[in-house]
Backbone as CSV, one residue per row, in Angstrom:
resi,resn,N_x,N_y,N_z,CA_x,CA_y,CA_z,C_x,C_y,C_z
1,MET,14.591,-8.303,-33.609,15.609,-7.958,-33.492,14.584,-6.156,-31.888
2,LEU,13.388,-6.375,-32.855,13.025,-4.593,-31.773,12.767,-5.788,-30.387
3,VAL,12.109,-6.858,-31.131,10.639,-7.461,-29.002,12.143,-7.749,-28.917
4,ASP,13.369,-8.579,-28.997,14.214,-9.045,-28.173,14.655,-7.524,-27.121
5,ILE,15.041,-6.495,-27.654,15.331,-5.435,-26.880,13.760,-4.850,-25.697
6,ILE,12.515,-4.951,-26.728,11.230,-5.088,-25.516,11.123,-5.473,-24.659
7,GLN,12.090,-7.470,-24.706,11.548,-8.005,-23.654,12.432,-8.047,-22.436
8,GLY,13.846,-7.883,-22.974,14.953,-6.823,-22.070,14.346,-6.141,-21.052
9,PHE,13.430,-5.358,-21.950,14.019,-4.266,-20.885,12.484,-4.408,-20.023
10,GLY,11.732,-4.872,-20.474,10.637,-5.393,-19.554,10.940,-6.345,-18.939
11,GLY,12.549,-6.780,-18.115,12.604,-7.840,-17.298,13.365,-7.372,-16.732
12,ILE,13.996,-5.665,-17.803,14.708,-4.911,-16.247,14.169,-4.561,-15.129
13,LEU,12.162,-4.101,-16.522,11.780,-3.331,-14.991,10.598,-4.552,-14.501
14,ILE,10.922,-5.883,-14.952,10.486,-6.747,-13.922,11.301,-7.409,-12.630
15,SER,13.079,-6.843,-12.267,13.493,-7.427,-12.009,13.780,-6.265,-10.860
16,LEU,13.456,-4.873,-11.406,13.628,-3.335,-10.339,12.193,-3.823,-9.866
17,ILE,11.495,-4.030,-10.441,9.861,-4.847,-9.297,9.956,-5.204,-7.757
18,ASN,10.402,-6.813,-7.904,10.861,-7.572,-7.501,12.382,-6.690,-6.474
19,VAL,12.782,-6.162,-7.025,13.934,-4.909,-5.658,13.175,-4.097,-4.769
20,TYR,12.158,-3.450,-5.697,11.278,-2.641,-4.726,10.695,-3.174,-3.634
21,ILE,10.018,-4.883,-3.770,8.863,-5.202,-2.830,9.940,-5.727,-1.880
22,TRP,10.946,-5.758,-2.028,11.959,-6.903,-1.319,12.495,-5.063,-0.126
23,VAL,12.733,-4.056,-1.101,13.023,-2.712,-0.545,11.205,-2.946,1.131
24,ILE,10.342,-3.196,0.678,9.169,-2.600,1.741,8.805,-3.839,1.964
25,ILE,9.114,-4.908,1.857,9.146,-6.163,3.297,10.111,-5.452,3.624
26,ILE,11.585,-5.113,3.420,12.597,-4.384,4.764,11.627,-3.231,5.485
27,THR,11.369,-2.284,4.349,11.104,-1.472,5.694,9.793,-1.964,6.568
28,ALA,8.781,-2.747,6.548,7.655,-3.020,7.284,8.280,-4.599,8.423
29,LEU,8.932,-4.761,8.209,9.678,-5.404,9.429,10.921,-4.442,10.533
30,LEU,11.591,-3.256,9.325,12.197,-2.420,10.456,11.341,-1.235,11.184
31,SER,9.704,-1.758,10.880,8.705,-1.100,11.099,8.593,-1.855,12.416
32,PHE,8.569,-2.587,13.151,8.574,-3.151,15.049,9.462,-3.111,14.834
33,VAL,10.931,-2.829,14.638,12.450,-2.280,15.796,12.128,-1.788,15.805
34,ASN,11.433,-0.314,15.743,12.039,0.518,16.051,13.297,0.910,15.557
35,PRO,14.651,1.374,14.591,15.630,1.503,14.630,14.874,3.221,14.607
36,ASP,16.926,3.636,15.213,17.423,5.020,14.867,16.981,5.584,13.931
37,PRO,16.400,6.442,14.047,15.228,7.099,12.593,16.376,7.818,12.139
38,TYR,17.372,8.651,13.157,18.864,9.369,11.663,20.248,8.546,10.940
39,ASN,19.530,7.335,11.069,20.664,6.134,10.684,20.137,6.858,8.841
40,PRO,21.147,7.172,7.697,20.502,7.341,6.656,19.952,6.067,5.890
41,ILE,20.823,4.771,6.147,19.874,3.745,5.609,18.302,3.361,5.429
42,VAL,18.059,4.238,6.911,16.236,3.608,7.381,16.323,4.923,7.032
43,GLN,16.938,6.791,6.943,15.953,7.682,6.176,15.742,7.535,5.282
44,PHE,16.681,6.248,3.897,16.736,6.566,3.070,15.312,5.234,2.109
45,LEU,14.916,4.864,3.019,13.698,3.167,3.275,12.884,3.834,3.200
46,TYR,12.685,4.770,4.798,11.468,5.841,3.876,11.016,6.542,3.078
47,ARG,12.056,7.418,2.589,12.285,7.980,2.074,11.480,7.417,0.101
48,ILE,12.009,6.127,0.308,11.293,5.612,-1.253,9.821,4.513,-1.103
49,THR,9.644,3.905,0.236,8.961,3.521,0.372,7.406,4.206,0.571
50,ASN,7.052,5.940,1.646,6.537,6.328,1.963,5.204,6.626,0.562
51,PRO,6.521,8.130,-0.339,5.769,7.970,-1.184,3.915,7.781,-1.579
52,ALA,4.310,6.127,-1.292,3.989,4.567,-2.333,2.801,4.512,-0.644
53,TYR,3.270,3.701,0.177,2.208,4.382,1.362,1.288,5.714,1.374
54,ALA,1.439,6.648,1.486,0.778,7.843,1.276,-0.456,7.120,-0.113
55,TYR,-0.011,7.306,-1.287,-0.816,6.768,-2.726,-1.811,5.838,-1.884
56,VAL,-1.683,4.948,-1.730,-2.472,3.321,-1.259,-3.451,3.722,0.033
57,ARG,-2.545,5.288,1.080,-3.713,5.338,1.783,-4.424,6.345,1.947
58,ARG,-4.146,6.528,1.058,-5.121,8.234,-0.335,-6.993,7.684,-0.777
59,PHE,-6.681,5.813,-0.876,-7.881,5.418,-1.368,-8.249,4.270,-0.941
60,ILE,-7.767,3.434,-0.007,-7.938,2.266,1.843,-7.326,2.792,2.551
61,ARG,-8.468,2.362,3.410,-8.008,2.769,5.089,-7.196,1.489,5.048
62,THR,-6.086,1.665,5.685,-4.662,0.350,5.540,-4.541,0.357,7.305
63,ASP,-4.914,0.800,7.878,-4.539,0.943,9.900,-5.846,-0.010,11.080
64,PHE,-5.223,-1.032,9.661,-6.477,-1.578,11.000,-5.901,-2.165,12.746
65,ASN,-6.587,-1.630,13.586,-6.060,-2.411,15.113,-5.167,-2.067,14.728
66,GLY,-4.556,-1.053,15.180,-1.772,-0.837,14.624,-1.978,-1.117,13.640
67,LEU,-1.931,-2.037,13.320,-1.323,-2.515,12.329,-1.157,-1.982,11.050
68,ASP,-0.554,-1.144,10.449,-0.485,-1.135,8.666,-1.194,-1.737,7.607
69,LEU,-1.087,-2.460,6.884,-1.472,-3.140,5.795,-1.294,-2.711,4.011
70,ALA,-0.460,-1.462,4.774,0.052,-0.686,3.489,0.768,-1.208,2.441
71,PRO,1.647,-2.106,3.226,2.944,-2.831,2.526,1.840,-4.247,2.205
72,LEU,1.093,-4.622,2.926,0.906,-6.270,1.987,0.006,-5.454,0.307
73,VAL,-0.957,-4.147,0.167,-1.863,-4.473,-0.673,-1.030,-3.563,-1.745
74,ILE,0.652,-2.999,-1.815,1.465,-2.494,-2.662,2.160,-4.026,-3.190
75,ILE,2.566,-4.659,-2.234,3.053,-5.894,-2.491,1.822,-7.228,-3.309
76,ILE,1.304,-6.923,-2.365,-0.294,-7.899,-3.736,0.288,-6.386,-5.078
77,ALA,-0.396,-6.064,-5.106,-0.990,-5.342,-6.421,0.791,-5.276,-6.988
78,LEU,1.927,-5.457,-6.312,3.127,-5.258,-7.747,2.805,-6.567,-8.266
79,GLN,3.110,-7.720,-7.526,2.742,-8.867,-7.401,1.428,-9.370,-8.776
80,VAL,0.731,-8.598,-9.251,0.039,-8.915,-9.670,0.792,-7.966,-11.597
81,LEU,0.798,-6.840,-10.739,2.121,-6.118,-12.429,2.870,-6.940,-12.645
82,ILE,3.687,-8.447,-11.986,5.172,-8.601,-12.240,3.721,-10.091,-13.292
83,VAL,2.812,-10.590,-12.987,2.054,-12.122,-13.537,1.704,-11.022,-14.534
84,ILE,1.641,-9.852,-14.544,0.679,-9.264,-16.048,2.093,-8.831,-17.449
85,LEU,3.191,-8.106,-16.221,3.998,-7.825,-17.904,4.841,-9.547,-18.048
86,SER,5.059,-9.665,-17.569,5.325,-11.373,-17.587,4.752,-12.418,-18.610
87,SER,3.127,-12.010,-18.648,2.688,-13.197,-19.861,2.518,-11.433,-20.883
88,VAL,2.914,-10.751,-20.722,2.672,-9.969,-22.190,4.048,-9.951,-23.199
89,LEU,4.807,-10.489,-21.729,7.130,-10.194,-22.817,6.275,-11.092,-23.575
90,ARG,6.423,-12.724,-22.436,5.756,-13.770,-23.053,5.987,-13.637,-24.132
91,HIS,4.325,-13.102,-24.971,3.445,-13.601,-25.716,4.420,-11.993,-27.392
92,LEU,4.840,-11.918,-27.005,5.869,-11.009,-28.424,6.185,-11.675,-29.227
């Protein structure tokens, strides 16, 4: 029974990571369009993603010829985390 609860929480965590990946993708696409910075949705998306971008930028240079690769680095890291979590949960 404890294993089922852990797998359930693990599934929820994987789903939340997938949602965050989509938020990063949406924010990265919005950066190409230059939306209204006073829009509450845009502000919310930036507030959610900027701490992760700042964390990655602290350790890795992500600006190459005006193109910021921080979203790509974060998405790859989150995908690796999903694979590891899925493997651990499957072997419980």
